[in-house]
Backbone bond lengths (Angstrom), bond angles and torsions (degrees), N, CA, C in turn:
res aa  C-N    CA-C-N  psi(-1)  N-CA   C-N-CA  omega(-1)  CA-C   N-CA-C  phi
1 M - - - 1.486 - - 1.538 112.97 -
2 A 1.214 116.80 -24.61 1.517 120.10 -177.30 1.541 110.00 -83.90
3 S 1.239 115.02 137.24 1.557 119.83 179.31 1.642 104.65 -83.96
4 D 1.276 112.29 -177.95 1.490 113.97 176.05 1.457 116.53 -67.61
5 K 1.441 115.01 -16.66 1.462 118.27 178.92 1.542 112.44 -92.53
6 V 1.344 116.27 -25.98 1.441 122.33 177.66 1.555 107.57 -98.07
7 K 1.296 114.36 118.39 1.474 118.88 -179.78 1.578 110.33 -98.75
8 E 1.326 115.48 143.85 1.399 122.49 171.38 1.483 108.94 -78.84
9 V 1.344 117.15 136.26 1.515 118.94 179.19 1.516 106.10 -125.71
10 S 1.353 112.85 146.46 1.451 119.83 -179.26 1.560 111.33 -112.56
11 D 1.374 115.82 169.79 1.406 120.41 172.97 1.539 113.93 -52.87
12 A 1.302 115.45 -37.98 1.420 123.34 -175.86 1.536 113.15 -67.75
13 D 1.342 119.41 -38.43 1.423 120.59 -177.53 1.537 114.87 -106.81
14 F 1.335 117.90 4.60 1.463 123.02 -174.73 1.384 114.31 -55.91
15 D 1.368 118.46 -57.17 1.533 122.08 -178.41 1.446 116.39 -58.59
16 S 1.373 119.90 -31.71 1.460 120.31 176.41 1.446 114.12 -74.77
17 V 1.430 116.60 -29.09 1.473 116.03 -177.86 1.610 110.68 -81.38
18 I 1.264 118.67 -31.85 1.457 119.84 -172.54 1.600 109.01 -87.82
19 G 1.331 117.98 -2.57 1.460 119.41 -178.35 1.518 116.03 -79.20
20 S 1.286 116.17 -3.36 1.460 120.52 -175.68 1.543 113.22 -75.50
21 D 1.372 119.98 157.30 1.449 124.49 178.01 1.480 108.55 -69.13
22 T 1.351 119.19 -24.04 1.435 123.02 177.91 1.549 112.57 -68.47
23 P 1.345 117.86 127.80 1.525 116.32 178.67 1.506 111.43 -55.84
24 C 1.308 115.84 140.21 1.458 123.94 -174.82 1.495 109.32 -128.40
25 L 1.329 117.90 117.61 1.436 124.96 -178.86 1.548 105.83 -100.33
26 V 1.347 118.21 123.43 1.449 120.88 178.43 1.500 111.28 -113.82
27 D 1.310 116.37 122.50 1.430 123.28 178.05 1.527 108.93 -94.56
28 F 1.346 115.50 109.59 1.477 120.13 175.73 1.515 107.41 -89.55
29 W 1.357 114.37 119.14 1.501 117.81 -170.35 1.578 108.84 -146.05
30 A 1.305 116.67 172.62 1.461 120.63 168.15 1.550 109.01 -142.74
31 P 1.356 114.90 155.68 1.463 115.24 -174.68 1.511 115.22 -67.70
32 W 1.358 119.27 -21.14 1.505 119.40 -179.27 1.533 110.80 -87.35
33 C 1.344 119.79 -2.05 1.462 122.09 -174.47 1.522 115.01 -87.95
34 G 1.289 115.60 111.20 1.528 120.85 -178.66 1.493 111.50 -56.56
35 P 1.298 120.89 -51.93 1.464 119.87 -179.21 1.601 113.42 -61.39
36 C 1.360 112.42 -29.60 1.417 117.18 177.33 1.560 111.20 -62.39
37 K 1.358 113.36 -44.41 1.405 119.60 178.87 1.508 112.75 -66.37
38 A 1.305 116.34 -36.60 1.473 121.65 174.32 1.527 115.23 -58.75
39 I 1.300 112.25 -38.83 1.461 115.27 -175.75 1.550 113.33 -90.83
40 G 1.379 115.33 -6.62 1.428 120.03 179.79 1.581 115.49 -55.43
41 P 1.268 115.41 -46.36 1.500 119.15 -177.17 1.563 108.38 -67.47
42 V 1.275 123.12 -26.48 1.380 125.83 177.52 1.489 109.42 -71.83
43 V 1.391 116.06 -42.86 1.439 119.55 -178.70 1.543 109.22 -67.73
44 E 1.416 115.60 -35.44 1.491 119.74 177.79 1.610 109.00 -62.62
45 A 1.334 112.44 -42.56 1.472 115.45 -178.37 1.536 112.00 -63.76
46 L 1.265 115.89 -41.31 1.515 122.38 178.90 1.419 110.48 -63.19
47 A 1.357 118.98 -36.07 1.429 119.19 177.77 1.508 111.89 -69.92
48 E 1.247 121.58 -29.41 1.445 125.16 175.45 1.541 106.92 -69.21
49 E 1.406 115.45 -53.06 1.463 120.68 -173.18 1.539 111.45 -60.40
50 Y 1.322 116.58 -40.06 1.451 122.12 -167.20 1.601 108.11 -102.97
51 D 1.330 119.16 14.07 1.339 123.30 177.78 1.527 113.20 -55.33
52 G 1.367 118.43 119.22 1.490 122.27 -175.76 1.536 109.04 94.25
53 K 1.264 123.16 -21.48 1.422 124.57 -176.03 1.517 111.29 -106.91
54 A 1.306 119.09 -32.58 1.427 124.63 178.44 1.503 109.52 -144.48
55 T 1.364 117.23 153.10 1.469 123.89 175.58 1.490 109.57 -99.02
56 I 1.297 118.19 131.31 1.460 123.79 176.12 1.512 107.01 -113.80
57 L 1.361 116.08 123.96 1.316 124.57 177.90 1.485 116.18 -126.53
58 K 1.395 118.77 155.60 1.463 120.74 176.77 1.586 104.43 -123.29
59 M 1.266 113.89 144.99 1.484 118.23 174.59 1.546 106.21 -133.51
60 N 1.286 114.77 124.44 1.421 127.54 176.20 1.559 108.19 -76.28
61 V 1.366 116.16 107.31 1.462 117.73 -174.67 1.522 115.18 -72.36
62 D 1.330 117.64 -13.94 1.422 118.65 174.59 1.525 110.14 -80.85
63 D 1.315 118.20 -35.68 1.467 118.35 179.81 1.616 113.40 -84.42
64 N 1.335 114.93 -17.53 1.500 120.48 -177.15 1.484 109.45 -133.26
65 P 1.352 118.02 76.82 1.421 119.95 -178.61 1.520 121.05 -72.83
66 S 1.346 115.55 -18.84 1.508 116.14 -173.96 1.496 115.66 -76.95
67 T 1.353 115.47 -39.65 1.508 115.68 179.68 1.601 111.76 -66.31
68 P 1.410 117.13 -46.91 1.471 110.19 178.05 1.483 112.64 -61.85
69 G 1.363 117.71 -29.83 1.466 117.57 179.35 1.496 113.64 -70.53
70 K 1.344 117.23 -28.01 1.471 122.65 175.66 1.557 110.26 -67.47
71 F 1.307 115.22 -31.29 1.489 118.94 -178.17 1.506 111.58 -99.07
72 G 1.309 117.27 9.46 1.548 119.43 179.52 1.333 115.47 59.86
73 I 1.403 120.89 35.50 1.442 121.99 177.94 1.529 111.54 -76.92
74 R 1.291 113.46 121.92 1.554 119.14 -172.78 1.578 107.77 -115.05
75 A 1.307 120.06 -15.32 1.436 124.06 179.44 1.489 110.79 -142.12
76 I 1.309 114.23 146.03 1.542 117.34 178.19 1.509 107.80 -126.31
77 P 1.340 121.35 154.69 1.453 118.89 1.36 1.533 112.75 -76.57
78 T 1.268 116.13 144.70 1.460 127.66 170.53 1.469 107.69 -120.56
79 L 1.325 117.25 128.42 1.513 121.34 175.88 1.497 107.48 -117.31
80 I 1.303 115.37 125.94 1.483 120.61 -179.33 1.505 106.21 -119.60
81 L 1.333 116.93 135.83 1.466 125.63 176.84 1.493 106.00 -103.15
82 F 1.423 110.59 129.08 1.403 122.39 174.43 1.532 115.06 -116.38
83 K 1.290 116.76 149.16 1.517 119.47 172.29 1.522 105.71 -139.76
84 S 1.268 120.89 129.91 1.448 126.85 178.80 1.529 109.02 52.38
85 G 1.268 121.46 38.77 1.439 127.86 178.52 1.497 114.16 78.91
86 E 1.191 118.93 -0.11 1.511 123.12 -177.30 1.503 109.43 -102.59
87 K 1.412 116.03 139.64 1.415 120.47 174.91 1.500 110.91 -70.05
88 V 1.360 122.08 125.60 1.389 123.96 -179.21 1.508 113.95 -98.05
89 D 1.386 111.44 -45.09 1.451 117.41 -179.24 1.551 111.29 -158.41
90 Q 1.233 117.48 173.70 1.507 120.15 -173.39 1.510 108.63 -155.09
91 V 1.318 120.13 135.99 1.477 124.49 168.54 1.562 108.62 -127.57
92 T 1.293 117.34 148.48 1.458 122.03 178.15 1.513 108.18 -123.77
93 G 1.270 118.85 139.69 1.478 125.70 179.09 1.484 113.45 98.64
94 A 1.263 115.63 170.07 1.504 122.27 -176.48 1.541 108.26 -79.28
95 V 1.322 114.62 75.88 1.417 122.36 -179.24 1.538 113.41 -76.97
96 G 1.344 119.45 164.87 1.451 123.16 179.52 1.476 112.13 -77.61
97 K 1.404 112.69 157.70 1.410 120.10 178.52 1.532 114.03 -54.93
98 A 1.320 120.16 -39.63 1.383 125.19 -177.50 1.581 109.84 -60.31
99 Q 1.299 117.44 -40.67 1.427 121.22 177.68 1.544 111.74 -62.56
100 L 1.281 114.33 -40.19 1.538 119.47 -178.93 1.589 110.00 -73.45
101 V 1.326 118.17 -35.08 1.360 123.25 175.09 1.563 110.86 -61.69
102 E 1.275 114.14 -44.48 1.509 122.89 178.88 1.553 108.30 -59.21
103 L 1.304 114.49 -44.80 1.491 124.11 -179.33 1.488 107.70 -56.36
104 I 1.296 117.18 -57.34 1.514 123.33 -176.86 1.560 111.78 -63.34
105 E 1.299 117.09 -45.98 1.399 122.22 179.68 1.571 114.50 -56.71
106 K 1.321 116.35 -37.42 1.433 120.20 173.87 1.537 114.27 -57.83
107 A 1.249 116.10 -31.05 1.514 121.26 -176.10 1.465 113.90 -94.91
108 L 1.275 118.83 -6.70 1.524 122.51 -178.59 1.553 110.00 -76.10
């Protein structure tokens, strides 16, 4: 599901990837989730647009249960923006591209 710009991240490497100064948007999703599939192309487009300025990651919550648990994720899709390892903002549901752009722009 991930393009070459959107990387899959796992529980094992999560902390090392979000620790950078570059804003990092993580899409918590699952293959069976309809809204996750709907927001997928938006996430892919953001990865293209923000290439080099922000990191866009996807985490399959079925394969990686501990990270979503740590952040109290109860519904998917949930997208969390991190900067320097800290949670900056979060949205849940299949939100529009404009809302995600606003999220990323705040952290740049």
